[in-house]
Kinemage of the C-alpha trace (Angstrom):
@kinemage 1
@onewidth
@group {chain A} dominant
@subgroup {mainchain}
@vectorlist {calphas} color= white
{ca met a 1} P 28.035 -19.624 19.851
{ca lys a 2} L 28.652 -18.180 16.417
{ca ser a 3} L 32.129 -17.200 15.414
{ca leu a 4} L 32.903 -13.558 14.733
{ca lys a 5} L 33.322 -14.349 11.035
{ca gln a 6} L 29.818 -15.887 10.832
{ca phe a 7} L 28.375 -12.926 12.710
{ca ile a 8} L 29.950 -10.398 10.331
{ca thr a 9} L 28.943 -12.451 7.284
{ca asn a 10} L 25.322 -12.484 8.462
{ca ile a 11} L 25.318 -8.707 8.965
{ca phe a 12} L 26.595 -8.091 5.420
{ca arg a 13} L 24.185 -10.635 3.957
{ca thr a 14} L 21.263 -8.905 5.677
{ca lys a 15} L 22.356 -5.475 4.421
{ca lys a 16} L 22.842 -6.843 0.908
{ca glu a 17} L 19.337 -8.340 0.930
{ca ala a 18} L 17.909 -4.999 2.054
{ca val a 19} L 19.637 -3.266 -0.849
{ca lys a 20} L 18.165 -5.812 -3.276
{ca asn a 21} L 14.663 -4.756 -2.216
{ca val a 22} L 15.132 -1.143 -3.343
{ca glu a 23} L 12.854 -0.338 -6.257
{ca gln a 24} L 12.652 2.537 -8.707
{ca gly a 25} L 9.503 4.323 -9.704
{ca asn a 26} L 7.716 7.556 -10.530
{ca val a 27} L 5.379 9.473 -8.265
{ca lys a 28} L 1.947 9.155 -9.857
{ca phe a 29} L 0.192 11.359 -7.308
{ca phe a 30} L 1.028 12.887 -3.933
{ca asn a 31} L -1.211 15.142 -1.837
{ca asn a 32} L 0.912 17.104 0.646
{ca thr a 33} L -2.143 18.300 2.556
{ca lys a 34} L -3.482 14.802 3.169
{ca gly a 35} L -0.016 13.216 3.355
{ca phe a 36} L -0.403 10.308 0.959
{ca gly a 37} L -0.113 9.294 -2.676
{ca phe a 38} L 0.966 6.563 -5.063
{ca ile a 39} L 4.189 5.533 -6.771
{ca thr a 40} L 4.214 3.518 -10.005
{ca thr a 41} L 7.027 0.959 -9.964
{ca ala a 42} L 9.360 1.005 -12.949
{ca ser a 43} L 9.607 -2.792 -13.113
{ca thr a 44} L 5.961 -3.911 -12.844
{ca lys a 45} L 4.030 -0.661 -13.428
{ca glu a 46} L 2.132 -1.499 -10.219
{ca asp a 47} L 0.869 1.372 -8.054
{ca val a 48} L 2.151 1.346 -4.472
{ca phe a 49} L 0.653 3.435 -1.671
{ca val a 50} L 2.963 5.947 0.039
{ca his a 51} L 2.309 7.817 3.292
{ca lys a 52} L 4.236 10.901 4.407
{ca ser a 53} L 5.698 8.882 7.307
{ca gly a 54} L 7.583 6.780 4.721
{ca leu a 55} L 9.336 9.746 3.095
{ca val a 56} L 13.023 10.557 3.397
{ca asp a 57} L 12.823 13.437 0.872
{ca arg a 58} L 9.928 15.675 -0.169
{ca ile a 59} L 8.265 14.318 -3.292
{ca arg a 60} L 5.841 15.604 -5.896
{ca lys a 61} L 4.091 14.300 -8.991
{ca glu a 62} L 6.392 12.829 -11.667
{ca asp a 63} L 9.501 12.708 -9.427
{ca lys a 64} L 11.748 9.691 -9.986
{ca val a 65} L 12.219 7.915 -6.654
{ca leu a 66} L 13.903 4.962 -4.974
{ca phe a 67} L 11.981 3.110 -2.293
{ca glu a 68} L 11.459 -0.114 -0.405
{ca thr a 69} L 8.142 -1.816 0.192
{ca glu a 70} L 6.537 -3.463 3.167
{ca asn a 71} L 3.223 -5.205 3.691
{ca ser a 72} L 0.632 -3.177 5.546
{ca gln a 73} L -2.902 -4.082 6.552
{ca lys a 74} L -4.179 -2.753 3.227
{ca gly a 75} L -1.429 -4.067 0.920
{ca leu a 76} L 2.006 -2.900 -0.209
{ca gln a 77} L 3.273 0.401 1.121
{ca ala a 78} L 6.370 2.335 0.044
{ca ile a 79} L 8.878 3.216 2.770
{ca asn a 80} L 12.244 4.996 2.818
{ca val a 81} L 11.182 6.957 -0.258
{ca arg a 82} L 13.925 9.224 -1.579
{ca leu a 83} L 14.598 11.106 -4.789
{ca ala a 84} L 16.557 9.145 -7.390
């Protein structure tokens, strides 16, 4: 059985790792009617798909955003997208 200290350390390590995965980018395109678009990452200039289900805030073209990514069946997808 893990000690309480190890348990707490693991929780903070996991949260820290999650924070490391937050990326910055600009909304390249977002269609509110269809509910999807693309974000260009600031670091790699790669386009990442975003679906309305991954939004925390409403976004529109050229907004600066913070987001995380996850692998989907069709490639990288932005999640937890919020205005920067």
